[in-house]
N, C-alpha and C positions, 0 to 999 in steps of 0.2 A: 956373762949373764948372770944375777940376781932373781932371784923370784921373791917377794916379798907378801907378808900376809898380812890382814888387815878385817875393818870391819865396810864394805858396802853402801854408799848413799846412795840412790837412786839405781839407774839400770844402765847397761851397754858397754861397750867396749870404746876406747879413747887413744891414738897415739899423735905425738908429736916429741918436739924439742923440751927439754926439762927450764922452767925457767924457776928460779931458788929466791922467794922471798924472803927477806931475813927482817928483825927487826931493834929498835933500839929505843929502849924501855920501856919495850911493850907495844910500839908503834913501829908498824908494819911501813918498809920502805920500796917506794916505785923502783924495780926494777930493771937494770938495761936490756937495751937489746941484744939477743943471744948473737953470737958471732956467725952462725950460718945464714941468719934472716937479712943479717944488719948487710951481707955479702950479696943476699939478692936483691937488696932494696939497691944495696950503691951499684950493682949491672943492672937496674932498669928492666928488671925482669919479674918486680910487682905483682902482675896480672891475676893473681888469686889470691886470696886471704892462707895464710900460713895456719896449722893448728899447735896449739903449746899447752904446756898439762905444769901447771902452776904446784910446786912444792912447798909451804910451809910449816912451823911447827905449829903455827894453830890455822882449824880450817877455815874460822869469821877472816882472817886478814887473807888468803889467798882467794879468797870471795869477794872482799871488799876491793882489794887489788884488783880483780877481773873485770870489776866496771871502770876501769880508768884507760884498760890497753886500748890503743888503736891499731896497730901493728901488727896485731895478729887475733886470733882468734882462738881464745881459753876454750878448748873441748875437755877438759879435763881439770881435778885437782888432788892433790895424796896431802895430806898431814898427817905431820910427825905423834901428836897427840890424839887419845880419844876425844867421842864428839858425841853430845844427845842431842833431841830438841832440836835438831839443826832444819831452816828454814829450807821450803822446798823451791829448789831452780831446775832447769832444762840438765845444769853441768854435771854429768858423772863423777863420785868420786868416791876416795879410800880414806879411812882416816883409820886413825888407832895403826901406825905404819913404824913398827917400831925402828928408830936410826937411822929413819930415811934420810935426814939433815946431814948425815955424817955419812951417808952409803950416795948419792951424788952428788952432781954438780950440771955448772948450768951448761945448757946447748947438749945433752944427751938424750939419745933417743929412749922413749918410756914410754910404754906401755899396760894401761890401767884397764882394769875390770872390774868394773862396778858392782857390777849381779853375783862374782861371786869373794868381791875381798884380797882383789889379786891383784899386785903389779910389777913388771917384768923391768928390768933393767938391760936397758942392752940390748934386747931382744935382737936374734938371726933370722935372716927370711923367714926362715921354716915356722919357726914359734909365731912369727905376727900373721903368715897365712893359714895357720893350724886356726889359730882366734878369730881371723876375720871369715873364714869358711867352718865355722864353729856359728858366732854370729847371724851370716846371715842366713843358715840355716832354719834359726829357733826363731827367728822374726819372721812373723808372717805378713801376707801382705794385707791385710788386716780393711777392712770399708766400712765407715759411717752406715748403718741402712736407715734412709731418713723417709723414706716411701710410703705411703696409709698404708698397703699393705704390710711391712714389716716389725707395724705399732703390736706391742701388746695386746690379746683382743680379750676384753672385758665380756659376761653377759650382760641383756640387760641392768638388770642390777648392782649390776660394779664386781662382779667375783672374778679375778682375772683367770685363765686358762690358759698352761702350753698347750701348743699346738705342733708335736713334732714330729715329722720326718724319718719315717723306715727307710735308708739307702744301702745302695751296697756298689753301685758304680757313680762312675763320674756323672755321668748322662740324671743318674737320678738326682743329684746334687744341685745341679743347673735349673731339674724342674722345678725342685724344693727350697732354694733362693728365692725363685720369678715367686714362686705363690706366698712368701714372707713367711717360710718356717722358720719358730722359734728358736729351734735346736737340731742337728742331724744325730740323728740314731744312724751308727755305722754297723752294717750286718755285716760278719765274716762269713764269708764264701766258696767254695773252693774255687780255683782259677783253671779250672778246668774247661770251661768256657759254654757251661752250659746256660751260664744266665743267671740270675736273682728277679729282678723285675724286669729285665730289658736284655733280650738275647746278646750273645756276642758279647767282646769287651773284655777290661781287664776289672776285676773287680779290687777296689779301693784297699781292702785291707782283706788277703788272703788267709785262709787259714794253715796253708802251708810256707807263710813267709819266716825266714829266719836270716840274721844276721844283717846283710848288706840290703837283700830283700821289704825285708823290715823297715831299717832305715831309707831305705827309696819311698815307700808306703806312707810311711811317717812324713815326709816331703811333701808327701803330694796332696795329704790331706791337708796340714797346712796354708798349700798354695788355694784349693778349691775348695777351703771352709770360711774364708771370710770374716774367720774373726768369729762363725759362728760358734756355742758352745757345741762339744761333743760328748753324746754317750757310744761306748764300743762294749761290748760284750767280750771277757777276758775269759779261760778256761783255764786258766791260773798259770799260762803259757807266754805272758809276752812280758815279762819282766826282763829288761835289758836298759843299756844305756840309753840307745836309741828311744827307749822309752820316756823315760825322767827328760831327756835333750826336747821331747815331741812336748812333754809336757807342761815347758818351761813359756811353751809361744801358743799356749792355747788354752782353754777352760776346756780340762775334759775328765769324763768321768770314768771308770773300769765296772762294769757290769760283772759280779761274782754271783754264781749258783751257791746260794748255802752249801757248809756241812756241816752235816750236825755229827760227824763223828767226831769233829774237832771241837776243842774248849772257845776258840776265836768265831766258830762257822767257819772257816777260812780264812776272813780279811783278815783279822790278824799276825795268822801265819803268814798269811800274801803280805802285809804290810813288814815283816822282819826280813823275808827275800826281797821284799824294794830298800832294805834301807841298808842291806848290806850293796846292794847296786849301786847307791847312792852312796855307800864311803867309795865305791872305786871312781864313781866320776867326783869326788873330793878329794881323791889321791891325783888326778889327773888335771885338774881344774877348769872341767869342763860344766859347760852349763846345764842347770838340771833343775827339777823340780817336783816332789812328789804328787802324784792325782789325785783324784779325790775317787770315792768308793764309792758303791749302789749298790746294789741287792737286786736280785735276777729272782720270779718267782714264777709259779705255774700257779693257775686259777684251782683254789680250794673249791671247788662246786660241790661243797655240802652248806646244809645250812645248820647241821648242829657244833661244828669247829666251835671250843671253846672260846671263848676271848679274854682268858685268863693265860691263855696256850700262846694265844696270836702275841700278849703282852708281854712274855715272856720272851717271842721272840724278839720281838719289837725292840726292846733293853736292848740285848743283848747283841745285837746289828747294830744297834745308833751307840753304843756301849766300844764298841771297834771300828767308828769310825765310817759305818755310814752315812749319806746324807741324802738318799733316796731311795725308792724302793721302785721296782716296776715290774708291775703284772704281767702277767702273758697272756693273755686270754686265748683259750680255744674253742674258734666259732660255732664247730660244731656243739658246743653244749646248751642246756637253757637256762638262759638267763635267768629267768626266778627260783631257780634251785640257787643261787649262789649271791643274789641281791643281800642277804644276813651278813656272811661272810665279809664282801666285799663291804658292807655296810661299816662294820663292826672294826673291819681293818684299818680305812680312814679315820675314823678316830682314835683308834688308837696311835696310832702314825702320827696322824693330828696334836695329839695331846707329848708325843716327844719331839715335835715339830721335823720330823722324818712326810717331807712331801712324799704322796703315789700318785706313780703314771700306770697308765694303762691299752692296751693295743682295743683300738678300735676298729671291727669288722666295716669298713663303711661304702659305702654304692651309695651315689647322687641318685637323689628323686627316691628314695628308697624309705618308705614309713618305718621298720624295721630298722635301719639302722641309722634313724633321727631320735626314734624311742630309745634305743642304745644306747646315743651320747646323753641323752637326756638323764635317763637310771645315772648312768657314770658320773653325770653334775652331781646329779643328789644325790649320791652314795655320798662324795665329799673327793672325789681326786683332785689333783692339781692339772692334771696336764693332762693329756690323750697324743698317740702314737698314730698316725697313718700311712697311708703312701704318699708320695711325694705330689703328686698329681691330684689328689684333694684336699691338700695343704689349705688352698687358697674360699674352696665353698666350705670346711669342715670350720671354719673362722669365722664364715657367714651365719654358718648355722648360730652358733654360739653366742653371736651379738645378738639373737635373737628369742635366746633363749631365758629365764626367769629364773635365777639355781635356786632362789627359796621357794617357788612353785615345784620344781624340780623336787628338790628335799622333803617338801611336805608328800609329796605323790609317796615316794620310798618311802618313811616312816609311816604312813598309814598301808601302804603295803604290807608293812613288818607286822604290823598291830592286829592287822587281820589275819595273819598266820596264809 
């Protein structure tokens, strides 16, 4: 078995018999039917479409031939020469595979991994099973949410506000999806069975999970999240090949508490750890991707926080890869003592392109909860985090709010001291 490297085009894996596309004077020649497929056809057992991998010097030659083949399904393309600005097709491919024309022959078993730019010639059954298992594990069963409750919500004057569901158990996710949550915040809780929102059951991501347990938790998350973006608090302990394989199959953002004692706030330092883990995945040709980063901070309930200090913190967070910021609200505190801080934070983050999300202590039919929501919108947040059972009602409340009116009230409050 030979393992060859190139540049992946598209994604996914393909397994099939090789069909070598040769050319004369730069013109590709239609290939003959491989012996294995010809034998199946001759025996009249051609009840299903067989898979082939086209191998050619030039990618575009193979692509042109692929449209003419009727006796098999072209599931992949391997090209010897590098290629750029390629047309988008459904066929996974690997280009720039050196000496592939001199390495393979017609009717040879070949596996290509377009995601990682890897080609295996004559792979053994164990290697094939490994790749199939990895691919099936990282590809989530996604559904496209078209129902009205899943549409992004906007205020009555057009400002979009994301509604994120705070979840910990499978039951929470089911409720959140029914309510039309835009994103899922997966709280990490103890697996001791006390429950976070609902007593009993197994948490989606236990604090104690490591190794195979962590891999199993990520697989479960992929299956039940149905393609929704995920926010996952990380205490700097999730770095593993399982995490990077998980990040390949879902829009995942790790929420890190900033470390003031570190030059990179912990984000830069943790990124370096994940990059070391990525090197391990590359050495083993494992499908992987690096997750996005966010910062998770407690609400600073003081009106005298200097805007310059906020700006310095946000600039450092963005410099080291933060893509969003989550404010952990403390419901027992008074909102009016922190509006100035929150408004300044949203302005500074907005200038840096960093969206701000905040926990909303919401209760139905509660004027104070609605007032808090309006204040958050007026301060400039991009989204709110609520319990899953309140997703739908909060989206309804947002549709009735005028963001400009909320903004005016907040600014008038701050001007009045």
